Every structure is written in C-alpha cells, then in structure tokens.
C-alpha positions as CSV (number, residue, x, y, z in Angstrom):
1,M,0.0,-0.1,-0.1
2,S,1.5,3.8,-1.0
3,P,2.0,6.3,1.9
4,R,-0.3,8.1,0.5
5,K,-2.9,5.8,0.8
6,I,-1.7,5.0,4.0
7,Q,-2.1,8.3,5.6
8,F,-5.7,8.8,3.8
9,C,-6.6,5.3,5.8
10,I,-5.7,6.8,9.1
11,F,-7.2,10.2,8.3
12,L,-10.6,7.8,8.1
13,F,-10.1,6.2,11.4
14,I,-9.4,9.5,13.1
15,L,-12.5,10.9,11.5
16,F,-14.7,8.5,11.9
17,N,-13.7,7.9,15.8
18,L,-14.0,11.6,16.7
19,K,-16.7,12.8,18.7
20,V,-18.0,15.9,17.2
21,S,-19.4,18.5,19.2
22,P,-22.0,21.2,18.1
23,L,-20.8,24.6,16.8
24,V,-21.7,27.6,19.5
25,F,-22.6,31.0,18.5
26,A,-21.4,33.6,21.3
27,S,-23.8,36.0,21.9
28,S,-23.0,40.0,23.2
29,S,-21.7,39.6,26.7
30,N,-21.9,42.2,29.2
31,V,-18.9,44.9,29.7
32,S,-17.3,46.1,32.9
33,F,-14.7,48.2,33.6
34,E,-12.9,50.4,36.7
35,F,-10.3,52.9,36.2
36,P,-9.7,54.5,40.0
37,S,-6.9,56.5,38.2
38,F,-5.9,56.9,34.7
39,N,-3.4,55.0,32.7
40,L,-3.0,55.0,29.0
41,R,-3.4,51.3,29.0
42,N,-6.7,50.5,27.8
43,L,-7.2,54.7,27.0
44,T,-6.7,57.2,23.3
45,L,-6.1,60.5,23.6
46,L,-6.7,62.6,21.0
47,G,-6.3,66.4,20.6
48,D,-5.0,68.4,23.2
49,S,-5.5,65.8,26.5
50,Y,-2.7,64.7,28.1
51,L,-2.3,62.3,31.2
52,R,-0.7,63.6,34.8
53,N,-0.4,61.9,37.8
54,G,-3.5,59.9,37.0
55,V,-5.9,62.2,36.1
56,I,-7.1,63.0,32.2
57,G,-6.9,66.7,31.5
58,L,-9.0,67.5,28.2
59,T,-8.1,70.9,27.1
60,R,-4.9,72.8,27.2
61,D,-3.5,73.8,30.6
62,V,-2.3,77.1,30.0
63,T,-3.0,80.6,32.0
64,V,-4.0,82.8,28.4
65,P,-7.0,82.3,26.8
66,S,-6.9,79.8,23.9
67,S,-9.5,77.3,21.7
68,S,-8.9,74.0,22.6
69,S,-10.8,70.3,22.4
70,G,-9.2,66.9,24.0
71,T,-11.0,63.4,24.0
72,V,-10.6,60.4,26.2
73,I,-11.5,57.1,24.6
74,Y,-11.4,53.5,25.7
75,N,-9.8,51.3,23.3
76,N,-12.5,48.2,22.7
77,P,-15.9,48.8,21.3
78,V,-18.5,48.2,23.2
79,S,-21.7,46.3,22.1
80,F,-25.4,47.3,23.6
81,F,-27.4,45.1,21.2
82,D,-27.5,41.7,20.3
83,Q,-28.7,40.2,17.4
84,E,-29.5,36.4,18.5
85,S,-32.1,37.8,21.1
86,N,-32.9,41.3,19.6
87,T,-31.6,43.0,23.4
88,T,-30.3,46.2,23.8
89,A,-28.1,46.2,27.1
90,S,-28.8,49.1,29.4
91,F,-25.5,50.4,31.2
92,S,-24.4,52.5,33.7
93,T,-21.3,55.1,34.3
94,R,-20.2,56.6,37.7
95,F,-17.2,58.8,37.0
96,S,-15.6,62.4,38.7
97,F,-14.8,65.5,37.2
98,S,-14.1,69.4,38.0
99,I,-14.0,72.6,36.1
100,L,-11.9,75.4,37.2
101,D,-10.6,78.4,35.7
102,V,-7.4,80.8,37.1
103,N,-9.3,83.8,35.5
104,E,-12.9,84.9,36.5
105,N,-15.6,85.4,34.2
106,S,-13.0,83.0,31.5
107,Y,-15.6,80.5,31.5
108,G,-16.5,77.9,29.0
109,D,-17.2,75.7,26.9
110,G,-17.4,72.1,29.4
111,L,-17.1,68.7,28.7
112,S,-19.4,65.9,28.2
113,F,-19.6,62.3,28.3
114,F,-20.4,60.4,25.0
115,L,-20.6,57.2,23.2
116,S,-19.9,57.3,19.7
117,Q,-19.6,55.1,16.8
118,D,-16.6,56.7,15.8
119,N,-12.7,56.5,17.7
120,Q,-11.0,59.0,15.8
121,T,-12.9,62.2,15.2
122,L,-11.4,65.3,16.8
123,G,-14.3,68.0,17.3
124,S,-13.8,71.1,17.3
125,P,-13.3,73.7,20.1
126,G,-15.8,76.1,21.3
127,G,-19.9,75.5,21.8
128,Y,-19.1,71.5,19.7
129,L,-17.5,70.4,22.5
130,G,-15.5,68.5,21.0
131,L,-17.9,66.1,20.3
132,V,-18.3,67.2,16.3
133,N,-16.3,68.8,14.0
134,S,-17.6,72.1,12.9
135,S,-17.6,72.0,9.0
136,Q,-19.5,68.1,9.3
137,L,-21.8,68.3,12.1
138,T,-23.9,65.4,11.2
139,K,-21.0,63.2,10.7
140,N,-20.3,61.6,14.2
141,K,-23.1,59.3,15.5
142,F,-23.4,60.2,19.4
143,V,-25.3,59.7,22.8
144,A,-23.4,62.3,25.0
145,I,-24.3,63.9,28.6
146,E,-22.8,67.4,28.1
147,F,-21.8,69.7,31.7
148,D,-22.0,72.9,29.8
149,T,-20.7,76.3,31.1
150,R,-21.5,78.7,28.2
151,L,-24.7,79.7,26.6
152,D,-24.3,79.0,22.7
153,A,-27.5,80.9,21.3
154,H,-26.8,78.4,18.2
155,F,-27.4,75.2,19.8
156,N,-30.7,77.1,21.6
157,D,-28.8,76.7,25.1
158,P,-30.6,77.7,28.0
159,N,-28.1,79.3,30.0
160,D,-24.4,78.8,30.9
161,H,-24.8,76.0,33.7
162,H,-26.7,73.3,32.4
163,V,-26.9,69.6,32.2
164,G,-28.6,68.4,28.7
165,L,-28.8,64.7,27.0
166,D,-27.3,65.4,23.2
167,I,-28.1,62.9,20.2
168,D,-26.5,63.2,17.3
169,S,-27.3,66.9,17.8
170,L,-25.4,69.9,20.0
171,N,-29.5,71.0,20.2
172,S,-29.9,69.0,23.5
173,I,-33.1,66.7,24.1
174,K,-34.0,67.8,27.5
175,T,-31.5,70.2,29.7
176,A,-31.6,70.6,33.9
177,D,-29.9,73.6,35.9
178,P,-27.4,71.8,38.5
179,I,-27.7,74.9,40.5
180,L,-30.9,73.3,41.8
181,Q,-29.8,71.0,43.9
182,D,-26.6,73.1,44.8
183,I,-23.9,72.2,42.6
184,D,-21.7,74.3,40.9
185,L,-20.4,73.2,37.6
186,K,-18.0,76.0,37.7
187,S,-16.7,75.6,41.2
188,G,-13.3,73.7,40.4
189,D,-14.3,71.0,43.5
190,L,-15.0,67.5,42.8
191,I,-18.1,66.4,41.6
192,T,-19.0,62.7,41.2
193,V,-21.9,61.5,38.6
194,W,-23.9,58.4,38.4
195,I,-25.5,58.2,34.3
196,D,-28.0,55.4,34.2
197,Y,-30.0,54.2,31.4
198,K,-32.7,51.0,32.0
199,N,-33.5,49.6,28.5
200,D,-36.2,48.0,30.0
201,L,-38.1,51.2,31.5
202,R,-37.3,53.2,28.3
203,V,-35.9,55.8,31.2
204,L,-32.4,57.8,31.4
205,K,-31.4,59.5,34.4
206,V,-28.0,61.6,35.8
207,Y,-27.6,62.2,39.1
208,M,-24.7,64.4,40.7
209,S,-23.0,64.8,44.3
210,Y,-20.2,66.4,45.6
211,S,-19.7,63.3,47.8
212,S,-19.3,59.8,46.9
213,L,-22.4,58.9,48.3
214,K,-25.5,58.4,45.5
215,P,-27.9,61.2,45.6
216,G,-31.8,59.8,46.0
217,D,-32.9,62.3,43.3
218,P,-31.2,62.9,39.7
219,I,-30.5,66.2,38.1
220,L,-31.7,64.8,34.9
221,T,-34.4,62.2,33.8
222,V,-35.2,61.3,30.5
223,D,-37.8,58.9,29.5
224,I,-36.6,57.5,25.8
225,D,-35.3,54.3,24.3
226,L,-31.8,54.4,23.1
227,S,-32.4,51.1,21.5
228,E,-32.6,52.5,17.8
229,Y,-29.4,54.4,18.5
230,L,-27.3,51.8,20.1
231,K,-27.4,49.2,17.4
232,R,-24.0,49.2,16.4
233,D,-20.8,48.8,18.7
234,M,-20.0,52.3,20.2
235,Y,-17.2,53.7,22.2
236,V,-17.4,55.7,25.0
237,G,-15.5,58.3,25.9
238,F,-15.2,62.0,27.3
239,S,-14.5,65.1,25.3
240,G,-14.0,68.7,26.6
241,S,-13.7,72.3,24.6
242,T,-12.5,76.0,25.2
243,E,-12.8,79.2,23.4
244,G,-11.0,82.3,24.1
245,S,-10.9,80.8,27.6
246,T,-8.5,79.1,30.1
247,E,-11.3,76.6,31.8
248,L,-9.7,73.6,32.9
249,H,-11.6,70.1,32.0
250,F,-9.8,67.2,34.5
251,V,-11.1,63.5,34.7
252,A,-10.1,62.1,38.0
253,N,-12.0,58.7,38.0
254,W,-14.4,56.6,36.0
255,S,-16.1,53.0,35.6
256,F,-18.3,51.8,33.4
257,R,-20.7,48.9,32.7
258,T,-23.3,47.3,30.9
259,S,-26.3,44.5,31.8
260,G,-29.1,43.0,30.6
261,F,-27.3,40.2,28.0
262,L,-28.1,36.3,29.6
263,P,-24.6,34.7,30.0
264,V,-24.1,32.1,26.9
265,I,-24.7,28.5,28.1
266,P,-22.9,26.0,25.4
267,K,-25.3,23.9,23.8
268,S,-24.5,20.0,24.8
269,N,-25.4,17.0,22.5
270,R,-28.5,15.1,24.2
271,H,-27.1,11.9,21.7
272,N,-23.9,11.1,22.0
273,V,-22.8,8.5,18.9
274,S,-20.9,5.7,20.3
275,D,-18.4,3.7,18.6
276,S,-20.1,0.8,16.5
277,S,-18.4,-1.8,16.1
278,V,-19.3,-4.6,12.7
279,T,-18.7,-8.1,13.4
280,V,-17.3,-10.3,9.8
281,T,-17.6,-13.7,9.6
282,T,-14.8,-15.8,6.9
283,P,-14.8,-19.5,6.4
284,V,-12.6,-21.3,7.5
285,I,-10.0,-22.9,4.6
286,P,-8.1,-26.0,6.2
287,I,-4.3,-26.0,5.3
288,S,-1.2,-28.7,6.5
289,N,0.2,-28.2,10.3
290,A,3.7,-26.9,9.0
291,A,2.0,-24.6,6.8
292,N,-0.1,-23.8,10.2
293,K,2.5,-23.3,12.5
294,R,4.6,-21.0,9.8
295,H,1.2,-18.9,9.3
296,K,0.7,-18.3,13.0
297,R,4.4,-17.3,13.8
298,L,4.1,-14.9,11.2
299,G,0.6,-13.7,12.3
300,L,1.3,-13.5,15.8
301,G,4.9,-11.4,14.6
302,L,2.1,-9.2,12.1
303,G,-0.1,-9.2,14.7
304,I,2.7,-7.3,17.6
305,A,4.5,-5.4,15.2
306,G,1.7,-4.1,13.4
307,P,-0.6,-2.5,15.8
308,A,2.7,-1.2,17.3
309,F,4.0,0.6,14.3
310,F,0.7,1.9,13.8
311,C,0.1,3.4,17.5
312,A,4.1,5.0,17.0
313,F,3.1,6.2,13.2
314,L,-0.5,7.6,14.5
315,V,1.1,9.0,17.9
316,A,4.0,10.9,15.8
317,F,1.0,11.8,13.2
318,G,-1.1,13.5,16.0
319,Y,2.0,15.0,17.5
320,I,2.5,17.1,14.4
321,S,-0.9,17.7,13.7
322,V,-1.4,19.3,17.2
323,R,1.2,21.2,17.0
324,K,0.7,23.0,13.9
325,W,-3.2,23.3,15.2
326,Q,-1.6,25.1,18.4
327,K,0.6,27.4,16.2
328,I,-2.3,28.2,13.8
329,K,-4.2,28.5,17.1
330,R,-1.5,31.2,18.4
331,V,-1.5,33.1,15.2
332,K,-5.3,33.8,15.3
333,S,-5.3,34.8,18.8
334,L,-2.6,37.4,18.3
335,K,-4.4,38.3,15.0
336,A,-8.1,38.5,16.9
337,E,-5.8,40.8,20.0
338,L,-4.6,43.0,16.4
339,V,-8.0,43.4,15.2
340,T,-9.0,46.8,17.5
341,G,-5.7,48.0,16.3
342,P,-3.2,47.9,13.4
343,K,-4.8,46.2,10.0
344,E,-3.1,43.3,8.4
345,F,-2.9,44.4,4.7
346,S,-2.4,42.3,1.5
347,Y,0.8,43.0,0.0
348,K,-1.4,43.3,-3.7
349,E,-3.0,46.6,-1.4
350,L,-0.1,48.2,-0.4
351,K,1.7,47.5,-4.0
352,L,-1.6,48.9,-5.3
353,A,-1.3,51.7,-3.0
354,T,2.7,52.8,-3.3
355,R,2.0,52.0,-7.7
356,G,4.1,49.5,-7.0
357,F,6.8,51.2,-5.0
358,H,7.7,53.5,-7.6
359,S,10.3,55.5,-6.7
360,S,8.5,59.0,-6.6
361,R,6.7,57.6,-3.7
362,I,9.5,57.7,-1.4
363,I,9.3,60.2,1.4
364,G,11.6,58.9,3.7
365,R,15.3,56.2,3.8
366,G,16.6,54.6,6.8
367,A,18.3,51.7,7.8
368,F,15.9,49.3,8.1
369,G,14.6,50.3,4.5
370,N,12.6,52.8,2.3
371,V,9.1,54.7,3.2
372,Y,6.6,55.1,0.6
373,K,3.8,57.5,0.7
374,A,0.6,55.4,-0.1
375,F,-2.7,56.3,-1.3
376,F,-5.9,53.8,-1.1
377,K,-8.6,54.3,-3.3
378,S,-11.1,52.5,-1.8
379,S,-11.1,54.8,1.5
380,G,-9.4,57.9,-0.1
381,T,-6.8,57.9,2.8
382,I,-3.3,58.3,2.9
383,A,-0.6,56.8,4.5
384,A,3.1,56.2,4.9
385,V,4.5,52.5,4.4
386,K,7.8,51.4,5.7
387,R,9.3,48.6,3.9
388,S,12.0,46.2,5.1
389,K,13.4,42.9,3.1
390,H,14.4,41.5,6.9
391,S,12.6,38.4,6.7
392,H,10.2,37.3,9.4
393,E,10.3,33.1,9.7
394,G,9.1,33.4,12.9
395,K,5.5,34.9,12.5
396,T,4.0,34.1,16.1
397,E,6.9,35.7,17.5
398,F,6.3,39.2,14.9
399,L,2.7,39.1,15.7
400,A,3.3,38.9,19.6
401,E,5.9,41.5,19.6
402,L,3.4,43.6,17.5
403,S,0.2,43.3,19.5
404,I,2.3,45.2,22.4
405,I,3.0,47.8,20.0
406,A,-0.2,48.1,19.4
407,C,-1.4,48.7,22.8
408,L,1.1,52.2,22.9
409,R,-1.2,55.0,22.6
410,H,-0.2,58.8,23.0
411,K,-1.3,61.9,20.9
412,N,3.1,62.3,20.5
413,L,3.5,59.3,19.3
414,I,2.5,58.3,15.3
415,P,0.0,55.4,15.4
416,L,0.8,52.3,13.5
417,Q,-2.3,51.4,11.8
418,G,-1.4,48.1,9.5
419,W,1.3,45.5,8.9
420,C,1.5,42.9,6.0
421,V,4.2,40.3,6.2
422,E,4.4,38.4,2.9
423,K,7.2,37.5,0.2
424,G,9.9,37.6,2.8
425,E,9.4,41.1,3.7
426,V,7.8,43.2,6.6
427,L,5.5,46.0,5.4
428,L,4.5,48.7,8.4
429,V,1.4,51.2,7.5
430,Y,2.0,54.7,9.5
431,E,-0.7,57.4,9.9
432,F,0.8,60.2,7.4
433,M,2.9,62.6,8.5
434,P,2.1,66.0,5.9
435,Y,5.3,68.0,7.4
436,G,6.9,65.1,7.5
437,S,10.4,64.5,9.1
438,L,11.9,67.3,12.0
439,D,15.3,66.8,11.1
440,R,14.0,68.1,7.0
441,M,12.0,70.9,8.0
442,L,15.4,72.1,10.5
443,Y,17.8,71.8,7.9
444,E,16.5,70.8,4.4
445,E,13.1,71.1,3.3
446,G,11.7,74.1,5.8
447,S,13.8,76.6,3.9
448,E,12.7,75.2,0.1
449,R,8.8,75.0,1.0
450,G,9.0,78.6,2.6
451,I,8.1,77.0,5.9
452,F,10.5,77.9,8.9
453,L,10.0,76.6,12.1
454,N,9.6,79.7,14.6
455,W,10.2,79.2,18.1
456,A,6.9,78.3,19.5
457,H,6.7,75.5,17.1
458,R,10.0,74.4,18.6
459,Q,8.9,74.9,22.3
460,K,5.9,72.5,21.3
461,T,8.1,69.8,19.9
462,A,10.4,69.8,23.0
463,V,7.4,69.1,24.9
464,G,5.5,66.8,22.9
465,L,8.2,65.2,22.5
466,A,9.0,64.7,26.4
467,S,5.7,63.9,27.1
468,S,5.9,60.8,24.7
469,L,9.3,59.8,26.4
470,T,7.2,60.0,29.8
471,Y,4.6,57.8,28.7
472,L,6.8,54.9,27.3
473,H,9.4,55.3,30.4
474,H,6.9,55.5,32.8
475,E,3.3,55.4,32.2
476,C,3.8,52.2,30.1
477,E,2.4,48.8,32.0
478,Q,5.9,47.3,30.2
479,K,8.7,50.0,29.8
480,V,9.6,51.1,26.3
481,I,13.4,51.9,26.0
482,H,13.4,53.9,22.2
483,R,16.9,53.3,21.5
484,D,17.1,55.6,18.1
485,I,16.1,58.9,19.1
486,K,17.3,61.8,16.1
487,T,15.3,64.5,14.1
488,S,14.7,62.5,11.3
489,N,12.2,59.8,13.3
490,I,10.5,63.0,15.0
491,M,7.5,63.6,12.7
492,L,5.5,66.9,12.5
493,D,1.9,66.2,11.6
494,G,-0.7,68.8,9.8
495,N,-0.8,71.2,13.2
496,F,3.0,70.9,14.0
497,N,2.6,68.4,17.0
498,A,5.9,66.1,17.4
499,R,5.0,62.7,16.7
500,L,7.5,59.8,17.6
501,G,8.1,57.1,15.2
502,D,10.0,53.8,15.1
503,F,9.1,53.4,18.6
504,G,9.9,49.9,20.1
505,L,10.5,48.2,16.8
506,A,14.4,48.0,16.9
507,R,13.4,44.5,18.5
508,L,11.4,43.4,15.7
509,M,13.7,44.2,12.9
510,E,17.9,43.9,13.2
511,H,19.8,47.0,12.7
512,D,22.4,47.9,9.9
513,K,25.4,47.3,11.8
514,S,27.6,49.4,9.1
515,P,29.4,52.2,11.1
516,A,27.8,54.8,8.3
517,S,25.0,54.7,10.3
518,T,24.9,52.9,13.6
519,L,26.9,50.8,16.3
520,T,25.1,49.3,18.9
521,A,21.5,50.5,17.9
522,G,21.3,53.8,16.9
523,T,23.1,56.8,15.2
524,M,26.3,58.5,16.4
525,G,26.1,61.4,17.9
526,Y,22.7,60.6,19.7
527,L,24.3,57.2,21.6
528,A,24.8,57.9,25.4
529,P,28.5,57.4,26.1
530,E,27.7,54.4,28.6
531,Y,25.7,52.6,25.5
532,L,28.7,53.2,23.4
533,H,31.0,51.3,25.5
534,Y,28.7,48.7,27.4
535,G,25.8,48.3,24.1
536,K,23.4,48.3,26.9
537,A,20.3,50.6,26.6
538,T,18.5,52.2,29.4
539,E,15.9,54.6,29.6
540,K,18.8,56.9,30.4
541,T,20.6,56.6,27.0
542,D,17.2,57.7,25.6
543,V,17.3,60.7,27.8
544,F,20.4,61.6,26.7
545,S,19.1,61.1,22.7
546,Y,16.2,63.8,23.9
547,G,19.2,66.0,25.7
548,V,20.8,66.3,21.7
549,V,17.4,66.7,20.0
550,I,17.0,69.7,22.3
551,L,20.2,71.2,21.3
552,E,19.6,70.7,17.7
553,L,16.2,72.7,18.0
554,V,17.9,75.3,19.7
555,C,20.7,75.7,18.1
556,G,20.0,75.1,14.6
557,K,22.9,72.7,14.3
558,R,23.1,68.9,14.0
559,P,24.9,66.6,16.9
560,I,28.1,66.2,14.9
561,E,29.2,68.6,11.9
562,R,32.6,69.1,10.3
563,E,33.7,73.1,10.8
564,P,33.8,74.8,7.0
565,V,37.4,75.9,7.4
566,S,39.1,73.5,9.7
567,Q,37.3,70.6,8.9
568,K,37.5,69.4,12.4
569,M,34.5,67.3,13.2
570,V,33.0,69.6,16.4
571,N,30.2,67.4,18.9
572,L,27.3,69.9,19.8
573,V,27.6,69.0,22.9
574,D,30.5,70.1,23.8
575,W,30.3,72.8,22.1
576,V,27.2,74.0,23.5
577,W,28.6,73.5,27.2
578,G,32.0,75.3,26.2
579,L,30.2,78.3,25.6
580,Y,27.9,77.7,28.7
581,G,31.3,77.7,30.4
582,E,32.6,81.0,29.2
583,G,29.1,82.4,30.5
584,N,27.8,82.7,26.8
585,I,25.2,80.2,26.5
586,I,22.8,82.0,24.6
587,E,25.3,82.1,21.3
588,A,24.5,78.7,20.9
589,A,20.9,80.3,19.6
590,D,20.0,79.3,16.1
591,P,20.5,83.3,14.1
592,R,17.7,82.7,11.7
593,L,15.8,83.4,15.5
594,N,16.8,86.6,15.8
595,G,17.6,86.7,19.2
596,E,13.8,86.5,20.6
597,F,12.9,84.6,23.8
598,E,16.0,84.4,25.1
599,E,14.9,83.4,28.9
600,E,12.9,80.5,27.1
601,M,16.0,79.9,25.1
602,R,18.7,79.2,27.8
603,K,15.9,77.1,29.7
604,L,16.0,74.6,27.2
605,L,19.6,75.0,26.7
606,L,20.6,74.0,29.9
607,V,17.4,71.2,30.0
608,G,19.3,69.7,26.7
609,L,22.7,70.0,28.9
610,S,21.7,68.3,31.6
611,C,19.7,65.2,30.1
612,A,22.8,65.3,27.7
613,N,25.4,65.1,30.6
614,P,28.2,62.1,30.0
615,D,27.2,60.8,33.3
616,S,24.0,58.9,33.6
617,T,23.0,59.2,36.9
618,G,23.4,63.0,36.6
619,R,20.4,63.1,33.8
620,P,17.2,63.7,35.1
621,T,13.7,61.6,34.6
622,M,11.4,62.0,31.0
623,R,9.3,62.8,34.0
624,R,11.0,65.6,35.6
625,V,11.7,67.2,32.5
626,L,8.3,67.1,31.6
627,Q,8.0,68.9,35.0
628,I,10.2,71.4,34.6
629,L,8.8,72.5,30.8
630,N,5.8,72.5,31.9
631,G,6.9,75.1,34.9
632,E,6.5,72.4,37.5
633,A,9.9,71.7,38.8
634,E,12.5,73.9,38.7
635,P,15.6,73.2,36.6
636,I,18.4,70.8,37.5
637,A,21.7,72.9,38.1
638,V,24.2,72.0,35.6
639,P,27.7,71.7,36.1
640,R,29.9,75.0,34.7
641,K,32.7,72.2,33.3
642,K,31.3,69.2,31.2
643,P,31.8,66.3,33.2
644,S,34.1,63.7,32.4
645,L,33.8,60.0,32.6
646,T,36.2,57.2,32.1
647,F,36.0,53.7,31.4
648,S,38.5,50.6,32.2
649,C,39.5,50.8,28.3
650,G,39.4,53.2,25.8
651,L,36.6,53.1,22.8
652,A,37.8,50.9,19.3
653,L,37.0,53.7,17.4
654,T,37.6,57.5,17.5
655,L,35.3,60.2,16.2
656,E,37.5,61.1,13.4
657,D,37.9,57.5,12.6
658,I,34.3,57.3,12.5
659,F,33.2,59.6,10.3
660,S,36.5,59.0,7.7
661,N,35.1,55.7,7.4
662,C,31.2,57.3,6.8
663,D,32.7,59.6,4.0
C-alpha cells in the first residue's frame, strides 16, 4: 500500500472515531471596567488631552485664553445590542470631574460623556464641546451627556450652566440646571456623576454630588428609548473644549458597565454517538499443520509489530497535527488581539497604493528600508508605508511583539495603522505626517518649502517629545526603551505637533550594523557614552538622545558637523557646554530666531545639557524633564565644566575614525 493510501486510511480512521460537538455561536456579553486613577493602557488620547498624575486633562493647561479641544476614549468598542436575542443592553457609569478657571469670567465651554460610533473624530473647540467637527456637524453619530458652562445661542442653550442629553446633535433633547441641587459646575470642586440607562424602563437618569454617595433624586430624567441609537458597537469616552478661555477640565476616575445580556450557555449534544463495530465472519480454509505453524508465527509477529507500528505512526501524526493546530491557534489569537488596533494589509493592496513601490513615492529612507507615500483609493486615505526586506520567519513571534506595540497610544506617538508580512518582507503602515520629519524641516525642506520653524514650533516639539518619552518610560504597563531618538524619527503632523516614530520596533528587525549609521543600535551623535561602551540601553540612554535633540532644536545645528574652514569634526554637546562655561550660552541659539525669547532659549539649552550629561547618574528622568518644561519643577543645576567619564578601556573608534568611514 502506498504511503498516500496509508495516510488517507489513518485520516478516515481518526475522522470516524472523533466525537463531533455542535458549534456554539457566542452571544454579546456584558462589559465592565474601572479606572480608580488613569493610565494609558486601555485609553486613547486625542487633541489636547493629556494624562498627569493619574488624572486626565481634556484641554490645554495655559494661563492665557485659548481655543482647545481634547478627547479620551476607551480603546475597545462596547456592544450594546445582541442580534441573537434582539436585546439592547442597559448601562451605568460613574465618574468624577472638575471644571476650574484661574481667571474670573473666562468660563467655557464644558465637557461631555459620550457613546460614539467613531473613535477617531476629534471635535472642534468652543460650543462643539469636542464632540463634532464644525465643518461636518452630522458626520459623528453619538449619545452624550453634556456639562455645559457657556451659553451658546446657536445650539439653543438655556443658560451658561446646565446638564443636557444630546443625540447626534448639540441641540439638547432635555436640560436641567444643577444649581437647583446646589451643584456648581464651575466651582473647581470634584463632582461625582452617575448616569443610568434602563432599557426595560426606557429611561435615562443623571445624578450628581460633591460626595461619593449617590443621591436619591436625579438632576436630569429623560424618558427615552435609546435602542435605535445603540444598534452598532459604540466607543465610550469624554470630550472637552474651550474657546477664548482658560477653563480647565479634569476627569479623575471612571467606571462603566453594561447589563441585560444573558450569559452564554453552551449547547450540549443530548445524543452522543457511541463507537459502533461490525463483526465479519469468514470461512475457514483447512491447511497443513506445518504451514499452519508458520502462518501462526507470521500472524503473531504481524499482530504485535503491526499495531505497534500503527500506534507509533498515529502518535507521531497526532503530535505533528496538534503542534500545527496550536501554532495556527496562537497566530489567530494574536491576530484577534490586533483586530481593534493595526490592520493586516495584503501585499497586493500596499503595492497598489504605492504604485508598485515606485521611486517617486519614496518620502524617507532609513536603516530598515524606504518609506513610501501610499494612497488607498477605496477609502480615499493617505498613509506612510515602511518597507523592509529583513525577513521574519517567526511570524508568531512577530505578531506577539506587534500586539505589544499596538497597545502604545499617545498623542505624540505616530499611530501604527497596519502591517503586512509577505514575500519575505515586513511592511508597516503609519499615519501620514504632512510636514515630514523634524530634521528635514530644520535643515532642508523647511527653507525649500518656505516654512520656518519658529520658536513656538520648537518649544511645542520639545514638550511633545518629552511627553511621549514620559509615557514610554513611566506610564506604560511594560517599559519601552526607544534606543534611536533623533530628529529624523520625529515627525510633524498638520498642526506641527511632534510625533515620535519607530517606537519599540528595534526588537522587531535587525539594525544595520555598519559604522555609517549605527554601532550598537542607534545613530552616531545621539548615543550616550555608556551605551557606546557597554551596548546596554536604559531609559537614561533615551534621555541623552533627547538632550541632543533639544540642543539641535535651539541651535539649528546637527549633533556632529564638520567645520567649513578647519574640516574638524565638532560635537554639538561639547560646543554648547563650552559656551556655557564661558557664560555665553545664548550665543548657541539659532541665528535665524533673531535673538528673541532669550530666557526661554536659555532654559531649554540648560535642559538639553542636563539630559546630555556624560554621567548617566546626573541626568534627570523624562518625567522630571516634562515637569520642568511645564513649570512644575525647578531646573536641574548644570555644572559649568562638562563632566568627564572614564572607562576601563578606550573605544575602538575615535570620532574622526567613525566619520572617515562614513565619508
């Protein structure tokens, strides 16, 4: 019998001896989560929202009137409708918020709790409460409870102090004034809110209190059936906005749950089919005793060896099948984790979007490969596709690491939109950044496109980058060391917000080891001395790189440049520290800035030097840096003379040697 026929027989044997269970279709299940204080593990921040000391701020913390809007959204969509049972869930939420203002008579516009079909829309500031875009008022579908602190006649507000129910429009269905229960939205005190919707009673109630005890009477009661608005999965979150105001909006804690769905009970098979056997009777053919003995020995041998061989073959076959099934299951499981995050693109789809990876679509080059501008005709969207030919044979391991990176969400990180592993290539899809990388805007394209990075842009970049690194180092559940912070990895979006790219991806692909770009993992000029020497990255190596970037921002010079006259290599950190030692640090500032904002420049230069301290123990943490930049902590004292750091043995390459190799 041929091997193929044997394998087929074994397959039939296994198939007919398996007990088959009926398929169970899972129903929608109840959802519950709680944030006693906030972290960014399961939340997405949009616009001007930020996290500080476990509290979410929805609008800019500034001392001068401004227009601002921000949103925080729970990452996972919530199912409010079960199609199998035709049931709409009830829900209840509890959260504490405060609205305050450092300037009198500068209030507006308020905040809202919402359920929305969209998790990407950032609403406009002012009376739009960050819920809808002023140019597309009907695009976002939502159910929201607004806590409004400004009268906006355009939306028929009753006064400048009310709570209202909004559905797909900012014209409230019903409003109430909390002052009737002695609740002042503008007091700055922490106010606790309970919102309960009972689908069986078709009623929504809002309770408010200064204490943690739920009051007996609601502020707002609305008889309404929300089932028609909750047919799709919804995202839950908060939004806030200001317009010409210094009003601050904070959310301190939050819990949410749905109820009303019955638990899923697996269907059992009442009639299990037992194994059946068929007895076949064959006629006995008389043979001689000698032949009979030989046949008996042969039969005995085959009777022992045959089943043993069959069992061994079956065990091996089963082991290989189980291993293969487990691997498929792991890949499917990891892909399922990525469903709400990055999308898996096909190679054909990305090739079409980049015109076959045409050279005219290249918008960046790096050690990993080229970056292409991609246009997806089906959705009309633009993205950036990073292409690497570093093959990944371990797709399961790649997906496991990618699922960790997919959890990183911060307004100053470039969001990873998708990925593809096909044809021996790794392709990563990012949000497209209109102004490209920071180094091009500082040194090349900025002047070519007639765009100059003024002091406000540079200061905004410094704070945004510090905020993203504080998140990676201190606020992630699993600490992330970037290892390659440099101006070419910092992108600028349409509002000149800094977006850090390539975060955490160093471990997904092998770095180029050539001296022209990297020694360990990173780029010359940005590498901390201890990292060059020992090759071990820590959060302090990222702090050093951040310090170099800050000096670049203020000085408008690259980390290592060749002097035009002497052709000598000059290190930016050494040059700035030398001027600081002479008491002339402000001379390091970019001359294109015309000597304006000297105090702010001096402060930022000193922050850069403190981060670029050769001694890692003298560098601040990124959390401390962010506090200094936000005026919440005193600057660190910087020694006039650059500290020296010695190792047991010298480096193999000098600065001149490295750059002669580069040339």
